[in-house]
C-alpha positions, 0 to 999 in steps of 0.5 A: 556479519558479526562475532556476537551471533549468539547475542543476536539470538537472545531476547524474550520469547514472543508471547503471541502464538502462531495462528493456525493455518487458514485455507483460501479458495472456493468455499473457504471463508477467511474471516476478519478474525483470521486476518486480525490474528495473523496480522497481530502475530506478524506485527508482534514479530516485526516489533520484536525484531525492531526492538532487538535491532534498536537495542543493539544499536544503542548498545553499540553492537552495529552488526547485530543491530543491522541484522535485526533491523533488516529482518524488521524492515522485510517484515514491515515493508511499509513502516517508515520508522523501521525503514529509517532505522534500518537505513541509519544502520546501513549507513553506519555499516558502510552499506552505501547503496542500500542505505541510499535506497532506504533514505530515498524511500523516506524522503519521497514520502516524508518531510525529514531532514535527517533522511536527506542528509543520509541520502547525501552522505551515501551518494558521496561515498558512492562517488556521486558527489554532484548528486550529493551536493544537490541533495544536501542543498535541498535540505538547507533550502527547505529545512532548519538543519540540525547542529549535527549536520553542520560538519557535513556542510564543510564536506559539500560546500567546496564542491558547490562553487558557492562562497558560503552557506546559509539556512534558517529556522522558525526562530527567524535567524539566518545561520551559516558562514561566509568569509565576506559580508552578505546581503539578504532579500525577502521576496526580492526586497533587500532587507539587509546589506553588508551584514554577517551571519548569524542574522535576525530577520525582520518580522516580515519574514513570517509573511514572505515566501523566499529568502535569498542570501548572497555575497558579492553577487553570488547566492550562498549554498542553500539559497534561495530558502523556501520559507513556506517549507520551513513553516509547513505545519502539522497539527490537530485539535479535538475535544476530550476529557472536558478539554480542548487538546491537540498537538502541533509541530513543524516537520521541517524544523522539529526542534522548534517549540511552537505556539498555539493561538486560540482565537475566540473572537473576543480574545486571543489565547496563546499557549506554548506547546513545549511538551512532546505529544505521546499519543499522536501516533504519527508514522513519520520517523523522529516525529516531535509533535508538541502537546497543548490543552486547555480546559473547556471551562476556560473557553467561551461557548462560541466558535473558536479557531486554533491557529499557529503563530503564522495564522495557519489553522490546525486540522480540526479547527474551527471548533464550535459549541456543537462539536464540543458537546458531541466530542465531550459526550460519553460514548454509549453503545447504540441499540438503534437499528441501522436504517434499511428502508425509507421511513416516510415519503419525501415532500416532493415539490416543483422545482425550477429548471436549470442546474447549478454546478458548485466548485469550491477552489483553493489550490492547483490552478491547472487542475481547477482550470481543467475542472471548470473547462470540463463543466463549461464544455457540457451541453445545456443553456440552463447550466450555471458554473459557480466557483468559490475562491476560498482565499486561495494562497496561489495568485495564479489561481485567483487570476485564472478565476478572474479571467473566467468571471470577466468573460462571463463563463462562471459566477465567482464568489471570493472569500477574504479568508480561508473558511474550508470546503464546507463553508465554501460549498454552502456559499454556492448551495445558498445560491441554488434558488430551488434548482438542482445542484452538482457539488464538484471538487476542483480535482474532479473532471466531468466527462462529456455529457456527465452533467446530463447523465447526473440530472437524468438520474435525479428524474428517474424517481421522485424520491431521489435526493442525491446521485453519485457517480463512480470514480477511481477515488470515491470509497464505496463507489470506487473502481476498480477496487473498493478496498485499496487505493486506485491509481489516478487514471490518465485522461485517456484511460479515465475517458475510456472508463466513462465510455464503458460505464455509459455503454452498459445496459441501464441498471435499476436504482441502487440505494447507497448509505451515503453519497460522496461529495467529490461529485454529488448531484442534489435534487433542488427540493431535497436541498430545500428540505434538508438544508445546507451542509452542517458547518457547525459540525463539519467545518473542515470537511470529511463527513459533511456530505454523509451527514447531509445524506443521512438527514435527507434519508430521514426525510424519505429521500434516496441516495442513488448510484449513477451507474452510467458515469465515471468521473476521474478524481485526482484526490485530495492531499490537503490534510496531509498526515492528519487526514486520518485523525480528522476522519476518525474524529468526524466519524465518531460525531457522525455516528452520534448524530446518526446512530447505526450509520457504521452498521449501515455502511458495513451492510452495504459493503458486505452485500456489495450491490455494485459488484455486478456493475464493476464486473460488467465494466471489467468484462467490457474492458477484457473483451475490448482488449481481445480485439487488439490482441493476436490470441488469448491464453488462459492459465488456471492456477491457485492463489497461494504464491510460491514457485507456481506463481513465479512460473505463471508470471514468467510464462505470462510475460513471455506470452505477452511479448508475443502479443497474447492476451493472458487470463489467469483463472484463480479460485475464489470464495464464491467460485472463481476470479479472472485476472485480465492481466493488463486489465481488470484483475479484481472484479471478474468474479463468478459464483459457482455453480450458479454462474457456470454458464455465464463463465463459459459464455464469457470465455467462449467470446474471448476465443481462447486458443489454449488453456494451461493447467498449473494448479487446481488447488482451491478451485471449485470441483466443476473447474476440471470440466472447463476445458471440455465445456470450451471445446478446447484441449489443454496443456498441463504444467506440472509443479508437484505431485497433486496428481497422485498424492493427496499430501501433494509433496510425497512427505509421509507421517515421519515428515520425510520422503515417503518412498512412493509406496503402494496405493494401500500405503498411500491410503494409510498415509492419508488416514494418518495425516489427512488430505491437502486437496479439496476432495473426498476421493480415495487415492485410487480414485484420485489417480484414476481422475488424474489419468483421464485429465493427463491423457486428455491433455494436448501436452504435459510439461515437466521441468526436470527429468526426475519429475518426468520419470516419477509421472511416467512411473505412476501413469505408464506410457504418459507422454511428458515433455521436458521443459526446464524453467530456467536457461541455466546461465548463472554467475561464477561460484565464489572461491572458498575462503581459506581455512582461517579459523573463522566461523562458517555460514550456511545459507538456507533460502526460502520458506522452510516448512516441514517438507522443506527440511525444517526438522533437518535444519533444527537438528543441524543447529542443535548439533552445532550448539551441542558440539560447539561447531563453528557453523551458523545458518542463515535462513534467507526467508522464514520458517514455520517456527523461527523462535525454536531455530533462533533459540539454538544460537546458531540460526539467523532468519532474515524474514520474507523477501521479494524475489527481485532482492533474493540475490542481494540479500543472500550476498549481504550475509557473506555465506560460505555455502548453500543448503537445500534441506528439502525432504521431498523431491522438488520439481525445480527448486527456485531457491537453488537458483537463488543460491547459485545467482549469489555465487554459492555452491549448494548441498542437497539430499540426493532426491528430486530436481534439486539433486538432479540440477546440482549433479548436472551442473557440478555447482555443489554436492548431494548427500544421501537422504537420511544421512546422520545429522552429525555427519551432515554437519561435518560434511557442511563444515568441510565443504565450506572451507 
C-alpha cells in the first residue's frame, strides 16, 4: 500500500459513540431510535473515512487516499459520491479493473461525463480498446466534454477510423478538430457546408434533436450528437422565506451557466443562475446545480411557470397563489387528531350506468399501447376508454393514439402544450357525467376482468368512494414488500400474482388513509361531491390523489383496498432525481391542508391491516410451488448472518439443484417468518403462540420431507417442539456450542477460551457474564434439554473432528457425523517475499469481536508500536473498536465486505501472512478459507477447527494459546519473511 501507514491512522476522533448492541428475534423490539442510532454511528464513520480519503488525495498521498476511500466505499456501498471518489483513486493507482467497475456503477445510474471518460481510460489499459473507443464516443455524443478530456480524444481518435472528432454544448458551438472542412446537419437538414471547427450553430439547434458533422462523406468521431441529451434538465422550484427560489443545471453540461425564465402570463422575467446551489443535496457526484431566487413581492398573484431557456419546465412548476400561500406559511405543530372514523354519512346519489377509464399519456408508446389494449380487452359495453395526450414529445405515441381514435376504440383529448398529470386527469374526470371512473396510469396494466372487479368493490357499500388494487409499486398497497422497492414483475408473473389475489376468499372492507392514483376507481357521486383534483396545489402530481381522498373522507366517503386485484405497474421515472424533493414539498402542503394526515398514514402502517392478505398470497405461491418440486426441505436458523448464514445458503443452493423446495424458518418479533426461497420471503409471518396451529397446518400441507436445525437463537420457545408437531425427525447441523454453553463460544470472563470446566464452573461464568440465549435454564437444564434434542435427531453433523470430539465429550455416546463445509481445494500459496527490509503486513480477516481475538490484535499492534517493529496489520473486515486499533498506527481496517469480494480485497493489500487470532475453538472458520483463497499462509492458536485445518493442510502454523504477545510478534515477523 504505502510507506505513510502511520499517517493514515491520524485524524480527529469520531464524536459518535458506538451504540449498545441490539438483540433481534422473538419478543425483541428494534425501535426506530435503535435503527437511527446505529445508522448515525455508521454514517459518521463512513463520512470520516471519506474525509480522510479526500484529504489524502488532495495532499498528493495517493495510497493513503486509496485506503480510506476504499474503506468508505465498503461502508457506504450505495453512496455515489464515495464510489466515484474511490474510482478516481483506483484510476490514479492503476487498478484498472476495479476502477472500471466503479465507473460503470456510476454511469449506469447517473448522467456523468467524467465517469464515462474514466471507464474508457480503464478499458484502454485493460487492452479492450474497441470498447474504450465506443464508450468515449458515447461521451462525445451525449455530453459537453470538459477541456481536460480533450487530450484523451487524441488517444482514441486513431482507433475510431474517423477523420476528426466533434462535440457541442449548451452554448450552441460545435467544437472539435478535422483537417478538412466539414458539413453540419440538424435533423437531416444541412445548415452549413465547407466550414471549419469551432462553428456557432443557428438558433434552430435549440429545437433540433440530432446534430451530425461529417467530412468528405464520413461522420466525425462523436457524431451524431444527441441534442436532447445535451439539453437534459434538472431543476426544482419552490417557495421559502418569502421568495420564489430553486436551482437548475444541465447534468450533461455542468459547466454551463443556465438561465431561468419566469413566465407570469403578462411578462417573462429572465434570471441568470450563476451561483452554485449549496442546499440541493443531490446525490450525484460533482453535481453543479445553480441557484436562483426572486422575492414574491416582485411577482404577480397568479399562476407562474418556471422554465429554462428551451421552454422546459422545472420540477415544481407551475406555482400559483395557493401554493405560494401554503409554502410561505409558518410551520405550526398541529394538535388536531388524525382522522380515524367518518365524520358523517356521504350524500349517496343515483348515478348513471357505465364506467369511464381515464389514461393520461405522455411518453413510452409501447407501454401506453399495452395499457390501452388491456383496457379494451375488458368485457362490458358500457366502458369508455378516454386518453389524454398531454402534448407528448414522441411522435410515435401521438400517431398510435390517432390510430386508436380513428377506429373508435378510444376517446382522445389532445393538449397543445404539456400541462402535467393532474390537469390531464381532470380533463378526463370532467367528462365523467356522473359515471364511475377509473383513473389509470399509462404504465399500469390491468389484468383480465380488472375493471369488473374494481367496479364490484364500489357497490359493496354505499359509502365507498375510492378503490385501489394491489401492485408491485403502490406504496401501502405494494406486494410483496411495502418497505422497499419491488422489481417490476414480467407479464406472466404479474398475471400469476393477480390470479392468486383473485382466488383468495373475499375479505371485509379494509379502509385506507388514501388511495393511489396509479389505478384508482372513483364512485360517480363521490366524484361529483368531492370535485376534481386540486390543480392549483398539485399541478405536477404527487399528492393530488391523497388530497382528493382526504376531501372525500371529510364528506364521509370511504377509501377501500381491492384485495382481489393485482395491477402490474412499471412505475414513473419522469421526475428523475427531483422526485423526492417534489414529494417532500407536496407532503408538507398536504399536511397543512389536512392536519394529521401523516399520523393517519403511520397508524395504518403500524396496524398493517393488509398483512393477512399479503400472507395469504405468499402461502398460495408457496403451496403452488410445492406441486412442481420433488421434495421440500425446511431449515431452521437465526437471522444474524455470519458463518451460519453462509452454510444455510450453501446448503440451500445444493438442495435446489436437486429440485428441492427450500423453506427457511427465521425468528421474528411476533413469532417466526418463513422464507420460501424463490417465492415470498417477506410476508409469511406467524404470531406465536397464537398462530401455532396455523403454522403447523401450513407446514403439514407442504409435505416437508426433512428438517435441518441450524440455530434456534432468537426463536420462540415453542419452536423446539416443531419437529414433533410435524411428526418428523430432524437433522442438526452444528455451528457452535450453544447446546451446552449459554455464552455460545466457550469464552470465559477472562475473554479467552474457558477450558470447558465443570457445570459449577459454567454456572459461575454465566453468573458473571450473563447468558446470550433466550432462556432461564440453568446450564445443567440446558445440557439436559439439548441431550434430548440431539439424541432425538436423525443425524447430527459436525464440520470438524475438533467439534465432533467436544460434542461427544459433553454428550457421551452421541453419534456425530463428520461433514466438512468445503472441499479443501485452494490455490497455491504465495511465495514469501525476500528479506528486503520492508515492513511486513499481516491480514486478519472477518468481524473481530472479543471471541475472535480483538484483545490479542490490540496487544500485537501496541507491541509493534512500542518496539517499533516493522509489522502492520490489515483487518479485512471490521472490529468492535476500530478507533483503538487504528490509533496504534499499526492497523488498517477495510470495513465490511461482501463474501464474493473477500479474496480480491485481501489480495489488494499485498499482505505477507494471515492471522486468525480467535480465542475460541471455531467449528470451521470461513475467514481461514478466505486467507487461503488469497494465497496466504495462516497462523492461529492451537485451538479448534482453525488449528485442525492448518495442521492437516500444512498451509500455515499454530502457536500455543496464551503465548506471550512479544513472542507472538516475533514469530509473525519471522514467518512473514
